[in-house]
C-alpha positions in Angstrom: 30.1 -5.4 1.0 31.5 -2.3 2.8 30.3 1.1 2.0 33.0 4.0 1.0 31.7 7.2 2.9 34.9 9.4 1.8 33.2 10.8 -1.6 30.0 12.1 0.3 28.5 16.1 0.4 25.5 15.5 2.5 24.8 13.0 5.5 21.2 12.9 6.6 20.6 11.4 10.0 17.2 9.8 9.4 15.4 8.2 6.9 12.1 9.3 8.0 9.6 11.6 5.4 11.5 14.3 5.4 14.8 12.7 5.7 13.7 10.8 3.0 12.5 13.7 0.9 15.4 15.9 1.5 17.9 13.1 0.5 15.7 12.8 -2.8 15.9 16.8 -3.8 19.7 16.4 -2.8 20.3 14.0 -4.7 18.5 15.2 -7.1 20.6 18.7 -7.4 23.8 16.9 -8.4 24.8 15.7 -4.4 26.4 12.5 -3.4 23.9 12.0 -0.4 23.5 9.1 2.5 20.6 8.4 4.5 21.1 6.6 8.0 17.9 5.4 9.2 18.2 2.2 12.0 17.1 -1.2 11.2 14.0 -0.5 13.3 12.5 1.5 10.2 9.4 -1.1 10.7 7.9 1.5 12.5 4.3 2.3 12.3 4.5 5.9 11.1 1.7 8.2 11.8 0.7 11.3 9.5 -2.0 9.6 7.5 -4.7 12.4 6.6 -3.0 15.9 4.9 -3.9 18.7 4.4 -4.9 20.5 1.1 -0.9 21.8 0.5 0.9 18.4 0.3 -0.4 16.9 -2.7 1.7 19.4 -4.6 5.0 18.7 -2.6 4.2 14.9 -2.8 4.1 15.6 -6.9 7.5 16.9 -6.1 8.6 13.5 -5.0 7.7 11.4 -8.3 4.5 10.8 -6.5 1.0 12.7 -8.1 -2.0 11.8 -6.2 -3.4 10.5 -9.2 -0.4 7.5 -8.8 -0.8 7.5 -4.8 -4.9 6.9 -6.3 -4.2 4.2 -8.9 -1.9 2.0 -7.0 -4.3 2.1 -3.5 -2.2 4.1 -1.6 -4.4 6.8 -1.1 -7.9 7.6 -0.9 -9.5 10.9 -1.1 -9.9 13.4 1.4 -12.4 16.1 0.5 -13.5 17.6 3.9 -13.0 17.1 7.9 -15.9 16.1 9.7 -15.9 17.1 13.6 -18.5 15.0 15.6 -19.3 15.4 19.1 -20.6 12.8 22.0 -23.4 14.6 21.9 -24.5 13.3 18.2 -23.8 17.2 17.0 -21.5 17.8 13.5 -19.5 19.9 11.2 -18.2 19.5 7.7 -15.0 21.7 7.2 -14.4 22.0 3.6 -12.6 24.2 0.9 -14.9 26.8 -0.2 -15.5 26.8 -3.8 -13.8 30.4 -4.9 -10.5 28.7 -3.8 -10.2 26.7 -7.6 -10.1 30.1 -9.2 -7.2 32.7 -10.2 -5.0 33.5 -8.3 -5.6 30.7 -5.8 -6.6 27.8 -8.3 -6.3 25.4 -5.5 -7.2 21.6 -6.0 -10.4 21.4 -3.5 -9.1 17.4 -3.1 -6.2 16.4 -1.1 -5.9 12.7 -0.2 -4.6 10.6 3.6 -2.5 8.2 2.6 -1.3 4.0 3.7 2.1 5.8 5.0 3.7 2.6 4.6 3.6 2.1 1.9 4.0 5.6 1.2 6.9 5.9 2.9 8.3 2.9 1.1 7.7 4.5 -2.4 9.7 7.0 -1.0 12.4 5.5 -0.2 12.8 3.3 -3.6 12.6 6.6 -5.3 15.2 8.2 -3.0 17.6 4.9 -3.9 16.8 5.0 -7.7 17.8 8.7 -7.3 21.3 7.7 -6.2 21.2 8.0 -2.1 22.9 5.8 -0.1 21.1 3.9 2.7 22.7 2.9 5.5 20.8 0.7 8.0 22.5 2.1 11.3 22.0 4.2 14.0 23.4 7.9 14.6 25.0 7.7 18.6 27.3 10.4 18.7 28.0 13.7 16.9 31.4 15.8 16.2 31.5 19.2 16.3 34.0 22.0 16.7 32.4 25.2 18.1 29.2 25.0 15.7 30.1 23.1 13.1 29.3 19.7 12.6 32.6 17.5 11.6 31.2 13.5 11.6 28.8 11.3 12.7 29.5 8.2 14.5 27.4 4.9 14.1 26.5 2.7 16.6 27.7 -0.2 14.2 31.5 1.8 13.9 30.9 4.1 10.9 32.5 7.9 11.1 31.0 9.7 8.7 32.3 13.0 7.4 31.1 15.0 5.2 30.7 19.3 4.0 27.0 19.6 4.9 24.3 17.9 7.2 20.5 17.1 7.9 19.2 16.4 11.0 15.8 14.6 10.6 16.3 12.3 13.3 12.6 13.2 14.9 10.9 14.6 17.3 12.0 11.9 20.4 16.0 12.4 19.3 16.5 15.3 18.1 19.7 15.4 18.0 21.0 18.5 16.8 19.2 20.9 18.7 19.7 18.8 21.9 23.4 18.6 20.9 23.9 22.9 20.4 21.2 23.5 23.0 18.7 25.0 21.0 15.7 27.4 22.7 12.9 24.8 22.5 8.8 26.7 23.0 6.4 23.9 24.4 2.8 23.8 23.2 0.6 22.0 25.9 1.0 18.9 27.9 2.6 15.5 26.9 0.1 13.6 24.9 -0.4 10.3 24.1 -1.7 8.8 20.5 -2.8 5.0 20.2 -4.5 3.3 16.8 -4.9 0.5 15.5 -6.6 -0.6 11.7 -9.6 -2.1 10.7 -11.7 -3.2 7.5 -13.5 0.0 6.2 -16.8 -0.7 6.4 -17.3 1.3 3.7 -16.3 4.2 1.0 -15.0 7.1 3.1 -13.9 10.6 1.4 -13.0 12.6 4.5 -11.1 12.8 7.7 -13.5 12.4 10.9 -12.9 13.7 14.4 -14.9 12.5 17.3 -14.7 14.9 20.2 -14.7 14.5 23.8 -15.7 18.3 24.6 -17.6 18.1 27.4 -17.4 20.3 30.4 -13.9 22.6 31.0 -11.2 20.1 31.0 -8.9 19.5 28.5 -10.1 17.4 24.9 -8.8 14.1 24.1 -10.7 12.9 20.5 -10.3 9.9 18.0 -9.8 9.9 14.5 -10.9 7.9 11.6 -9.0 8.2 8.8 -9.4 6.0 5.4 -5.5 5.0 4.5 -6.8 2.6 1.5 -9.7 1.9 -0.1 -10.1 -1.6 2.2 -8.7 0.0 5.2 -9.6 2.3 8.3 -7.0 3.7 10.7 -9.0 4.6 14.0 -7.0 6.1 16.6 -7.2 8.1 20.0 -5.3 11.1 21.4 -5.7 12.1 25.3 -3.3 14.3 27.3 -0.3 11.8 29.3 -1.8 13.0 32.2 -5.7 11.4 31.7 -3.8 8.0 30.2 -1.9 8.0 33.5 -5.0 8.1 35.3 -6.6 5.5 33.7 -3.7 3.0 33.8 -4.0 4.0 37.8 -7.1 2.6 38.0 -5.8 -0.5 36.4 -7.2 -0.1 33.0 -5.0 -1.6 29.9 -4.4 0.0 27.2 -6.4 -2.3 25.1 -9.2 -1.6 27.8 -8.8 2.4 27.3 -8.5 2.4 23.4 -12.3 0.6 23.4 -13.7 2.5 26.2 -12.8 5.5 24.2 -14.4 4.0 20.7 -17.3 2.9 23.1 -18.1 6.6 23.5 -19.0 7.3 19.7 -21.8 4.8 18.3 -20.5 5.1 14.9 -17.1 3.4 16.0 -18.4 1.3 18.7 -18.4 -1.5 16.0 -14.5 -1.4 15.5 -14.4 -1.4 19.7 -15.5 -4.6 19.9 -13.5 -6.2 17.1 -10.5 -4.6 18.3 -7.8 -7.2 19.0 -6.8 -8.2 22.5 -2.9 -7.2 21.9 -1.5 -3.5 22.4 -2.9 -1.4 19.8 0.5 1.0 18.7 1.2 3.5 21.0 3.2 6.3 20.9 3.6 9.3 23.0 5.2 13.2 21.9 5.2 16.7 23.1 4.3 19.3 20.4 7.3 21.4 20.5 9.2 24.0 18.0 12.8 24.4 18.5 14.5 27.8 17.4 17.7 28.5 15.6 17.9 25.4 13.8 20.6 26.2 11.9 24.4 25.9 11.9 27.7 26.5 9.6 27.3 23.4 7.5 23.7 22.0 9.4 20.3 22.6 9.1 17.5 20.8 11.1 14.0 19.6 9.5 11.1 17.6 10.3 9.7 16.7 13.7 13.4 17.5 14.8 12.9 20.8 14.2 9.2 21.0 14.9 6.3 18.8 16.2 3.3 19.8 15.2 0.1 18.3 16.6 -1.5 15.5 14.4 -5.0 17.5 14.6 -3.6 20.2 12.6 -3.2 17.8 10.0 0.3 19.8 8.9 2.7 17.4 9.9 3.6 15.9 6.6 3.1 19.1 5.0 5.5 20.7 7.4 8.5 18.5 6.6 8.0 18.1 3.1 8.5 22.0 3.1 11.5 21.7 5.5 12.9 18.9 3.1 12.2 21.1 0.0 13.7 24.4 1.7 16.8 23.1 3.3 17.4 20.7 0.3 17.3 24.5 -1.9 19.9 26.1 0.4 22.6 23.0 0.2 22.3 22.7 -3.5 22.5 26.7 -4.0 25.6 26.8 -1.5 27.5 23.9 -3.0 30.4 25.1 -4.0 31.1 27.8 -0.7 33.1 26.7 2.7 29.6 27.0 4.2 25.5 27.7 4.4 25.4 31.5 3.8 23.8 33.1 6.6 20.7 34.8 6.0 19.3 31.6 3.7 19.1 29.2 6.6 18.8 31.8 9.4 15.2 33.0 7.2 14.4 29.3 7.1 15.2 28.7 11.1 12.3 31.5 11.2 10.0 29.9 8.9 10.2 26.7 10.4 9.0 28.6 13.9 6.9 30.9 12.6 4.5 28.0 10.8 5.0 25.7 14.1 3.8 28.1 16.9 0.8 29.6 14.7 -0.1 26.0 14.3 0.4 24.6 17.9 -0.9 27.9 19.6 -3.9 27.7 17.4 -5.3 24.5 17.9 -4.3 24.1 22.0 -5.6 27.8 22.8 -8.9 27.2 20.5 -9.8 23.2 19.9 -7.9 21.9 22.9 -8.4 24.1 26.1 -12.0 25.0 27.2 -12.3 28.3 27.6 -13.2 29.4 24.2 -15.1 26.1 23.4 -17.6 26.0 26.2 -18.1 30.3 25.5 -18.7 29.8 21.6 -19.6 26.2 21.2 -17.4 23.7 19.8 -18.3 23.5 15.9 -17.7 27.4 16.1 -14.1 27.1 17.4 -13.4 24.5 14.6 -14.7 27.7 12.6 -12.0 30.3 14.4 -9.1 27.5 13.9 -9.7 25.8 10.5 -10.3 28.8 8.5 -7.5 30.8 9.0 -5.0 27.5 9.4 -6.3 26.6 5.6 -5.7 30.3 4.9 -2.2 30.1 5.8 -1.4 26.6 4.0 -2.4 28.1 0.8 -0.9 31.5 1.3 2.6 30.1 2.1 2.7 27.6 -1.0 1.3 30.2 -3.1 4.3 32.9 -2.0 6.5 30.7 -1.1 8.5 32.8 1.7 12.5 32.7 1.2 13.5 36.8 1.3 14.1 38.5 4.4 10.8 41.0 3.1 8.5 38.0 2.5 9.4 36.3 5.3 9.2 38.6 8.4 5.8 39.9 6.0 4.2 36.4 7.0 6.0 35.9 10.3 4.1 39.4 11.5 0.8 38.4 9.8 1.0 35.2 11.7 1.6 36.6 14.7 -1.1 39.1 14.3 -3.3 36.2 14.0 -1.8 34.2 16.8 -1.9 37.5 19.2 -6.0 37.6 18.0 -6.6 34.3 19.2 -4.7 34.8 22.4 -6.8 37.9 22.8 -10.0 35.8 22.2 -8.6 32.9 24.7 -8.4 35.4 27.7 -11.6 37.6 26.9 -13.0 33.3 27.0 -11.7 32.3 29.5 -12.7 35.3 32.0 -16.6 35.0 31.2 -19.3 32.4 31.9 -20.2 30.1 28.7 -22.7 31.8 26.4 -23.7 28.3 25.6 -23.9 25.4 26.9 -20.3 23.1 26.1 -20.7 21.5 22.7 -23.4 23.1 21.3 -24.4 23.1 18.0 -24.0 25.7 15.4 
């Protein structure tokens, strides 16, 4: 069957979470949408531990938290536990005052089985009228700053009025095409993970941190993605993984070695299969000016947020919702309003810079951890990070005043974190590394 792309209003490049969410919002807004995603979409998506802002964004897509729980796509996440190799630990959870007006925050969020979630969202998008094309975009045609068409590996050339780049952090098609400014945070990292039978019902994410000494931190996650399955993964700098590889260690051996460092994870290390764990490498970065006269960049193509922040899914869904709203409201115009698209770009950059800069300076790098203790450092990062997500969800900045006031607030917080880092880096530790609170 040959698809007719001549009547398409919007071309969405990429069928990950951001691309599917945007395609759904655009189709619901009355636009004709094609979403292009390669057949290799059977990848293992990451982003299983969601923050407290994500459930409302999923509900807007027809996936309320109750449905995800009832159908076994998710488990409750009521807290985050940071556990150190020394045995010390701390629970981080939203305070009860957030449940009261004017905040009215639901103190539960969820962990999700991303394979099941993505499949459900794809079905919802297709039922909304989105045309799904299994192909890969290999070339983007442009005229100055305007995208004119995309060409796929299968030979299709698709032209539309509007375009969204949701191609992911590895491709980032439009940022590379238009040479957009990039902001890097921390070294390149490697994540490796596998899935195991859940030993018992869990209602929180556990982060097992290796942070004893003045070196860049590595960590192991435990995320119960559905009632019977737990995701266990290891994140470290690319340099640390490369050093172990030079020592002759295989990826399965590196993975098992890290699990074996924590008593609670040793049963998983012993039962890990001989095959290599799922592995991906990533760099945390954000692009500036992620907009043009007829295009916007969303999701990880616009900003890759470190997985420890649990903000990746929220960011992708927010980008999709905000970018789609700009396009739907401009459906009868010749180009996207300059101010709306520029403000969208600033919000994407403000939030990505805040989360990435904070997690790097306060958690991953050693000066603050060693000066105040890892558990207290967790408080220093977590309290403002959760607060910013809550504030963003409530005020939904969109105009020039709200966007720049919110951006100024984030910039002030980043300055305070950088100042703390500066002083900690120039003073001796007040307590042994990874001291308890």
